[in-house]
C-alpha positions, -999 to +999 in steps of 0.1 A: -091-120+080-116-102+059-089-079+045-067-108+035-096-125+017-103-093-002-067-089-013-065-126-024-097-121-044-084-089-060-051-105-070-069-136-084-092-113-105-062-095-119-045-127-129-076-141-146-083-109-166-049-108-183-049-125-217-027-156-219-007-164-251+010-197-247+008-206-284+040-209-304+025-192-334+010-157-332-024-159-349-022-122-359+002-127-389+001-152-418+039-159-420+064-171-393+102-173-394+116-204-377+150-195-363+174-224-357+202-226-331+207-235-295+176-216-286+152-221-316+120-202-318+093-190-341+090-153-349+055-146-363+053-110-374+055-111-412+027-102-436+041-120-466+065-148-475+086-124-495+091-101-465+101-130-443+125-144-468+141-110-473+148-107-435+159-143-432+189-138-456+221-147-439+205-163-409+199-199-400+162-196-405+133-206-427+099-191-434+067-211-429+030-204-433+013-199-400-011-228-394-031-207-368-037-177-390-075-175-397-081-180-434-107-158-449-134-178-466-151-167-498-187-156-494-211-183-503-227-178-538-264-174-541-282-204-556-303-199-587 
């Protein structure tokens, strides 16, 4: 019984430690390509809108800005 509990605990720890990505948009890239068809999906691996549009030519797809990409904020200015 003790061995079964240990195995169950070890498997549970492995499952919890793996990062889960259930988000449609990948937050690592600023531009996503939305591919249309029977199985539509978002492909978020583009660094610019131009790159995405170049690779979307001839496909049933469009390029969109990734709403989950963290925007860099300007540093606050010092008050005088």
